[in-house]
N, C-alpha and C positions, 0 to 999 in steps of 0.2 A: 504494500500500500504506500503510495507517495504522499508526502506532506503538502498541504495547501500553503498558499502565501501567508495566510493568517496564522497557520500553525508554525511556520518558519519564524515569523515575527514574535509569536508568543514564546517559542523556545529560546530565541535570542534574548528576550527580556528576562526569562527565567535564569539563563546562564549569567547575565549581567548581575542580577540580584544575588545569585549563588556565589559569585566571585567576591562578594562583600559579606558573606554569611559567617555566622559564629562557628559553624561546623568546619568550614574550610580553614579558618584561622586556628581552630582547636587542633586540627590535624597538623598544621605547620608548627604549632607550639610543641606538640608531641615529638616532632622530628628535629627540633632545634637543639643543637649541641653547644653553641656559643654564639656570640654576636655575628650575625650574617653567615652562620654555618649550619647546614642541615644535612641529616643523614638520609640517603636514599634507602628506602625499605626493601629494595630488591637486591642491589649490589653492595650495600653498606658503605658506599663511598661518601665522602664529605664534600658538599657543594655550597656555593653561594645561593642566596635567595633567587637571583635571576636565572639560575641554572636548574631549578627544581620546579615541579608542578604537583598539585594535588590531584591524584588519579582515583577514579572509582574502581575498586577491585572488580566488581561486577559491572560491565559496561552499561551506560545509561540507555543505549539502544541495543537490545539483545542481538547478539551476532547471528543467531540461528533464526529467530522469528522476524527481526527487522522492526520497522516502525509500527508502534501499537497505539499511538495517539498521545496527545499532550498530557493527559492525566497520568499515564504510565511513565512518560518521560519525566514529569515533575516528581513523581514518587521515587523513581530511581535516582534522580539528580540530588534530591534532598534526603539521601540515605543517612543512617546513623553513622557516627564517627568511626565505628569498627569497619565500615564498608569503604573507608577512604585510606589512601596511602600516599606518602610523599615520595616521589621518584625523580631521578635525574631525567632531564628532558632529552638530551642528545643520545643516550644509550638505551636506558631501560624503557622510557615512555615510548620512544620511537619503535623499539622492538615489539613491545606489547601491542601497540596500535597496528603495526604491520601484520602481526599474527591474526588479530581480530578482523582486519580488513580482508585478509586472505580467506578466512572462513566465510565472511559475508559474500565475497565474490563467488565462492565455490557452491553456494546453495542454489 
């Protein structure tokens, strides 16, 4: 199922709000080692803030099912803190995303 223009706009707004959410910052605090140093929860490397991202352990859009609607998107986006991990962008996040996209394309 494809997303409508309105759904794309709603998802963008939800992501913008999530980027300022308490859960996102709680995940960052959990991974903070020192001033501007964060531990990647996959490779255990230490990175600066600009080199890490907060990743959803379970993808926001299911890799096997695909788009399920804005309601399911919001539910998965605003998951509990246990569903989030701080990962390095250039290695771990890119690798995880590449694997998820490969599954999406193969279905």
